[in-house]
C-alpha positions in Angstrom: 3.2 2.1 -11.0 5.1 4.6 -11.5 4.2 7.7 -9.6 5.8 11.1 -9.3 6.5 11.6 -5.9 3.7 14.4 -4.3 5.1 17.3 -2.4 3.8 18.7 0.3 1.7 21.1 -1.3 0.5 19.1 -3.3 -0.3 17.0 -0.3 -2.1 19.8 1.8 -3.7 20.5 -2.1 -5.5 16.6 -1.5 -6.0 17.3 1.9 -8.5 20.3 0.9 -10.2 18.7 -1.7 -11.6 15.8 0.7 -12.0 18.5 3.4 -14.2 19.8 0.7 -16.5 16.8 -0.1 -16.0 15.8 3.6 -18.0 19.1 4.9 -20.5 19.8 1.6 -21.4 16.5 2.7 -21.4 16.5 6.3 -19.5 13.7 7.0 -16.5 12.7 9.1 -13.9 11.1 7.8 -11.4 8.5 9.8 -8.1 6.7 8.7 -6.5 3.4 9.6 -3.2 3.2 9.1 -0.1 0.9 9.2 2.8 1.9 6.9 2.1 5.7 6.5 2.4 5.5 10.3 -0.5 8.7 10.5 0.6 11.1 7.1 -2.7 10.9 6.3 -4.3 12.2 9.4 -1.8 14.2 9.7 -2.0 15.4 6.3 -5.9 15.9 7.0 -5.7 17.5 10.6 -2.3 20.0 9.3 -5.2 22.1 8.0 -7.4 24.4 10.4 -10.9 23.3 11.7 -10.1 19.7 10.7 -12.1 18.9 13.9 -15.1 19.7 11.9 -15.0 16.9 9.7 -12.4 14.6 10.7 -12.8 12.3 13.6 -10.3 10.2 14.4 -6.5 7.9 13.6 -5.5 4.8 14.0 -2.1 3.4 13.6 -1.9 -0.1 13.6 1.7 -1.7 12.8 1.4 -5.2 14.6 -1.5 -8.4 13.6 -2.2 -7.8 17.8 -3.3 -3.9 17.0 -5.1 -4.8 13.5 -6.9 -6.9 15.6 -7.1 -5.4 19.1 -8.0 -1.7 17.3 -9.7 -2.5 14.0 -11.1 -6.2 14.7 -9.2 -7.4 12.2 -9.7 -11.5 12.6 -6.3 -12.9 13.0 -7.1 -15.9 10.9 -7.3 -13.3 7.9 -3.4 -12.2 9.5 -2.4 -15.6 9.5 -3.4 -16.2 5.6 -3.0 -13.6 3.2 -0.9 -11.1 6.2 -0.9 -7.8 7.1 0.4 -7.3 3.4 -3.6 -8.0 1.4 -6.7 -7.2 0.3 -8.2 -8.7 2.6 -6.7 -7.5 5.8 -7.1 -3.2 3.7 -10.8 -4.6 3.9 -10.8 -5.9 7.1 -9.3 -2.7 8.7 -11.3 0.1 6.2 -14.5 -2.1 8.0 -13.5 -1.9 11.6 -12.6 1.3 11.5 -15.8 2.9 10.1 -17.8 0.5 12.1 -15.6 2.1 15.6 -15.7 5.1 15.1 -18.9 7.5 14.0 -17.5 8.8 10.9 -19.1 8.4 7.3 -15.9 7.3 5.3 -12.8 5.9 6.2 -9.5 5.0 4.2 -7.1 2.1 5.7 -3.4 1.5 4.5 -1.3 -1.1 4.8 2.3 -2.1 3.1 5.8 -2.6 2.6 7.8 0.9 2.8 10.6 -0.7 2.9 13.8 -0.2 2.6 13.2 -4.1 3.8 11.3 -5.8 4.6 9.7 -6.9 0.6 9.6 -10.2 -0.4 9.6 -11.6 -3.9 5.1 -12.5 -3.6 5.4 -8.1 -1.7 7.7 -6.4 -2.6 8.5 -2.7 -0.9 6.4 -0.4 -2.2 3.3 -2.8 -2.2 0.7 -1.0 -0.5 -3.2 -1.9 -0.2 -5.7 1.0 0.1 -9.2 0.6 1.2 -12.4 2.6 0.9 -15.4 2.4 2.5 -18.3 5.2 3.1 -21.4 4.8 6.0 -23.7 2.1 4.0 -21.3 1.0 1.5 -19.3 -1.3 0.7 -15.5 -1.9 1.7 -13.4 -1.8 -2.0 -9.6 -2.9 -2.0 -6.9 -1.3 -4.5 -3.0 -2.5 -4.6 -0.5 -0.3 -5.8 2.7 -0.9 -6.6 5.2 2.7 -6.1 8.6 2.9 -6.4 11.9 4.7 -4.5 12.4 5.1 -0.9 10.3 4.8 1.7 9.4 7.6 1.9 8.3 8.2 -1.8 6.9 5.1 -0.9 4.5 6.9 2.3 4.8 10.2 -0.2 2.5 7.9 -2.5 0.8 6.4 -0.4 -0.8 9.4 1.2 -1.8 11.1 -2.1 -3.0 8.0 -3.3 -4.9 7.3 -0.5 -6.8 10.9 -0.6 -6.8 10.7 -4.3 -9.2 7.4 -3.2 -11.9 8.8 -0.4 -12.2 12.6 -2.7 -13.1 10.1 -5.6 -15.7 7.8 -2.7 -16.7 11.3 -1.7 -17.5 12.7 -4.8 -18.8 9.9 -7.1 
């Protein structure tokens, strides 16, 4: 999937939409991030007043951190790897279970420039979303560009998915 690389202003606009939707529904948001390194949480908390609707952000790069902080099953990581639908689903469910938020988003992927494989090339990203009381869902993305481009596109897709989950 080829996506234009979002600008800072575009990411801010998406974050503002998340803020409005979360506040309208009186929900807190939590993030669980790997390849974005906390960029989703940064985009959200750059907004003044974000403490009214942003609960927490967790950055888990290693298997051990994913297991300890988000409850990702070790067998899942060994069987499917960190960049998989199963891991994204367990990350988003674990984030929601561990915090008082009503909405969670999780991302796990390969931002590059190295780390890709024929099965999971650079730009492969799984994003998961879950509302409290609902079912976790995850979507596979293939982003183009360098490390920053992949990460920016991931942040935009994650925020867009949060908006959709909150407004559907």
